[in-house]
N, C-alpha and C positions, 0 to 999 in steps of 0.2 A: 484534570484537576490535580492529580498526584504530581505531575510534572511541574505545574505552577507552584505547588506548595513546597517543592523540594529544590528544583533547579533555578538558578538565577535567570532573570530576563536576558542577561548577557550570554547565556549558555549557547555554544555553537559546537557542532561536531567538528573534530579536527583530524585531518589525515596528514601525517608528517613524513617528510622525506629525509632520511639520514644517509650519510656517506661514510664509508670506511675503506680508504684507498680507492680501488675501482669497483668495490662492492656497493650496491644500493640497498637500503632497507626502507620499505614503505610500511609505516605503522598505521593500521586501519582502526577506525572507531565505530564502524557501522553507520557512517553517514549516508542516509538514503538519497541525498542530492548529488553525491559524487558522480561525475560524468566523465566521458571519454575525453572531452576537452580539458578537464581538470587534470586528468592523468597525463595527457600529452604535454601540458604546461610543466608538470613535474619532471618529465623525461628531458625536456628542453633545458630546464634548470640544471639537471644532472650533467647533461652534455657540456654545458658551459663551464661546469665546475671540474669534471674529471676527464673531459675529452670524449672522443667518439668511439672509445672501446670500453665496454663494461665487462666486469667479470661475472659475478652472480647478482641476481636481484631477488631479495627476500621480501615476501608478502607476509607481514606479521599480523596474524588474525586472532591474537590472544584476548582481544577485547570481549569477545563472546565465546560461550561454550554451549554444549548441548545441541538439541535439535534445532535445525533451521526451519522446520515446519512444525506447527503446533499439534499437540495430541488432539485428535478429533477432527483434523482437516480431512475431508473426503478425498479419496485417491483420484477421483475423476475431475477435480478442479486444479490439480497441481500443475497442469501444463499451461494455464492461463495467467495473465499478468496480475490480476487482483489477488492471486495467491502466490506471488513471488516469494522465494525463500528469504527469511530474515537472517542475513549473514553479516559478519563483521566486514568482510570484503564484498562491497556492493558497488556495482557499476551500472550506470544508466537505468537505475531502478530495477536492476535484474530482469529487464524486459526487452524483448526484441519484437519489432513490428514487421509484418509482412502482408501478403495478399494472396488470396486463392481465386483463380480465374476459371470460369466455366466455359468450355468450348462447345461449339455447335455439333461436333462429332461425338459428343457424349463423354469426352474425357475432361480432365481438369489439369491445371498447372499451378504451381505454387512459386511465388517470388519473394525472396528476402534480400534486401540490399547487400551488395557484395562486401561491404566493409564489416559486416557482422560475421564473426567466426562461428557460425552455426550452420547446420544443414537441414533441409526439409525435403521430403518427397511425398508424392500423392498418388494413390491408386483410386481415389474417389471418382464416382461416376457423376456426370452432369445429366440431370433428369428434370422432367416437368414436375410441377407441384402435385399433379394427380399421380404420377408414377411414384413419387416419393411417399405419398400417403398409402398407396396400395401395397407397396413393398415393405413398409415400416422400416425404411432405411434412412438413417441419420448420419451426419458427419461424426467421425470418431478420431480421436487424437491419441497417439502413443508417444511417450517421451522416454528417451534413453538417458542414462546418467551423464553421457558425454555431449550433451546439448545437440542431440539429433532428434528430429521430429518426423513422425510418419502419419499421414492423413489417409483415412479410408472411409468407406461408406458412400453416402450420396449427398450431393449438393444441388439445390434447386437452381435451374438455369436463370441467369440474370445478366444484364448488360454491364453493370458495374462490378468490380471485384469485391469479394468478401474480405473485409479487413480482418487481419489476424494479429493477435498479441500473445506471443509465446513467453511464458515465464522461463527464465534461464534455469535449467535443472542443476547446473553446477556453476555458481558464481565464480569460484576459484579458477576453474578451467577456462571459463569465459574471459576472465581478467588476464590470465596468463597468455591466452591467444591474442587478445587485443594488444597487450604490451609488445609481443613479438612483432605484430603487424606494424605498430607505431615506430618501433626501433628501426625496422627496415625502411619505413618512409622517411625517418629522420637521418638516415645514413649512419646509424650506430651499430657497431658489431658487438654481439654478445658472445663472449668466449666460454662462459659457463652456462648456468641454467637459471630459469625463474622458478624459485622454490617457495612453497607455501608452508608456513609454520614459524617456529621460534628460531631466530637467527643465531648461529653459533659464532657470533661476533661480539666481543666485549667492548671495543672502543668504537663509538658512533658519534658522528658530528651532525647536528641538525642543520639542514640546508634550506628547507622550504616547508611552509605549512599551508594547506588548503582548508579553509574554514567554510562551514555552511552558513546559511542565513541564521539570525538569532532565533531563540525559542519561540517567540510569538508568531513569527513567520512560518516556522515549521508546524506549529499547532494549527494555524489557519489553513494550511494546505491539507493537513490530516483531517480536519473537521469539515471544511467546505467541500473538498473533493472526495471525502471518505477514503483516504489513501491508506491502505492496509499496511504497506511496507513501513511508512512513517510511524504508524501506531505500534507495530511490533518492535521496531528498532528503538523507539523511545522507551517502550516497556523494558526491553533488555538493558537499556542504559540506566533506567531507574534501579534495576536490580544490581547493576555494577556499582552505582553510586551509593546506594543505601547499605549494601552488604560488603562493599569494598572487595569484590571478587569478580571474575568474568561474568558478564551478564548472560541471562538465559531466560527462557519462558518461565521456568520454575521460580527463580528468585525475583524475576521482574514482577510477576503477579503477586508474589508474597510481599514485595515492597509496596505495591499499590495498596494492599490491604493494611499494611502497617502504617503507612503514611496517612491514609484517610482516618484511621483510628486515632493516631497520635495527634494529628494536627487539626482534624475536623470533627472528631468524636463520632465518626460513622463506623459501625461495626459490620464488616463484610466477612466475618469469620465463616458464616454458613454459605456464603456465595461460592460458586465454583468458577474460577477464572483459569483458563488454559492458555490464553494469548492476550495480546493487546488489541488486535484487530476485530475480534468477535467472530472470526471464521470458524473456530472450533464448534462443532455441534454439541460438545460437552459442557459449554458455558451455561451457567444457571444463576440468574439474579432475579430478585423480586421487584415488583413495581414500587413497593415501599422503600427498598434500598435506593432505587433510582430517584425517588422523590426526595430522599434525604440529601442526595448529591446535588440535585437541582436547588433545593432550599439553601444549601450552603453557598452555592454559586450566587444565588440571588442576594443573599444577605452580606456577602463579602466581595462582590464583584468590583467594588471601587478599588480594591487591592488586586484581585485576580485578573480583572479585565479579560475575562474568558468568554462571556456571553457574546461579545461583539465579534468573536472569531467564528461563530457558528453560522450556518447558512440562513438566509432570509427567504421566506416563502415567495416564490415567483420571481425572485431577484437574482440570486446567485447560488453557486454550489449545486449540491444534489437536489435542492428544492426549487431550482429555477424552472425546470420543465415538469415537475411533478403535477400530474393531471388535476389533482384536487386543489392546486394552489396557483394556478396561472392567472386567475382573474380576480377582480374585486368581488366581495370585500376581503377575501383571504389573502390576496397578493399583498405582500409587505406587512402582514398582520401577525406573523409569528417568526420567532427565531428558534431554530430546533436542529437536532441531529437525528438523521434517519439511519436505518440499518435494515437490510433484508437478506433473508436466505430463502431456500425453497419453502413455500407455504407460510413464511413468517415475514411480517411487515411491522417493524417497530419504529417508534419515534418518541423523542422526549425534548421538551423545551419550554418556551415561554410565550404566552399571548401578550401582544403589545397593545397599549392604549393609543388614543388618537395622536399623542405627541411622541410616540415611539417608546414610551416607558413600559417596563415589564409589569403587567397587571395580574398575571396568573401563571401557573405552571401546570404542565400535564405530562403524563407518561402513557404512551399507547403501546400495548403489547397485543398484536394480532397473530395468532398461531393457527395452524391447520386450515389455512385459507386456500380452498380449492373450489372456486365457484364453477357452476355449470356454464358451458359454452352458450353464447347467445343463440336463440332459435330463429332469429330474424336478421336480415342483412342491414337493417337500420341501426344507426349508432345507438348504443345503449351504454348508459353510465354504470360502471361496475359497482358492485356492492362495497368494495373497498373505498372508492372515491366517495360514495354516498356517506359511508361511515366517518371518513376523515372530515368531510364537510360538516357533519353533524357534531363531531367532537369540537371542532374549532368554533362552531356557533355557540356551544355551551361555555366557551371561555369568555363570554360576555363581550365579544368584539362588536363594536358598533357598526351598524349598516353603512355608515358613511365611509368606512374604510374598505 
């Protein structure tokens, strides 16, 4: 909502390529959509302009400052992609995919596509489900600052590989290594270095600009897919825009509070906001504060056009396969944003009428949810599913939906 109240619908992240003789400068803005293909296009443009020999390449990361990971992010999730670092220099979502294979001889092997400049090793054992439970042995991941990953512990034997999604520990080193690889593939010689930081070059000529999709498209991905990197980098961008200084978690969350108070009359002074994604365990907001946000969206959505970007129960985004929403009458009956952490299952949104109009709003905060394991092998509907169905029933949704 803060983004919609502050940034124009035409807003796009921009990554700009400059030249200065045979030096290149890439000015980053924290674009969470910036890809290897986009980077390669830039390097091709540079080759066409200055030839097949570059001197130095500068990666200008001044758009953001401060921590790349929020205060209160648990250490044990930093190696997985949903907690990818929120950095100005961002490439492929700061995420690398791989696979872990369990072998019949009790060993495992890990595979990462060769074009990714990261390394991974495994000493994990391949065991049966019974062995895993008896030994209390789970998979463990250790991450080093130079994008190296070590897997240990135990993996339950299976025919198909276990998909892995590694958060890049150093987006800057990752980008540097990708650039060197792409230069070699393009037949370009680099006589100097790839350097991260402020270029010591005064004369720069803009050559190429890579733009992201516009704001509404970015917010749709953030909301429907619950994309944390989008949320955090948009938050830092709000801080940079509102305070006219490099964006950070600190000024980004302060900007959100100021924008909502100035433009929507919503006072979040007593709320604790540490990031944009909600990954921080330090975040604290009340149901009443969330209700005020929803009410403002409902009353002003002809201008905001924000509710339509949220997931629809049983149809798309994070609510498509949610157990409580797959079937009628709940399927298609609410538009909402969900969020979960260990033992916490939150959701806020709107109940829809028979014609798809917003008829009601709700805020669901479920904390300390640790149900007992079923004592029978028969399928049992969990207390959470029962609770969510009951809440939606209270929204006066007609049985015909």
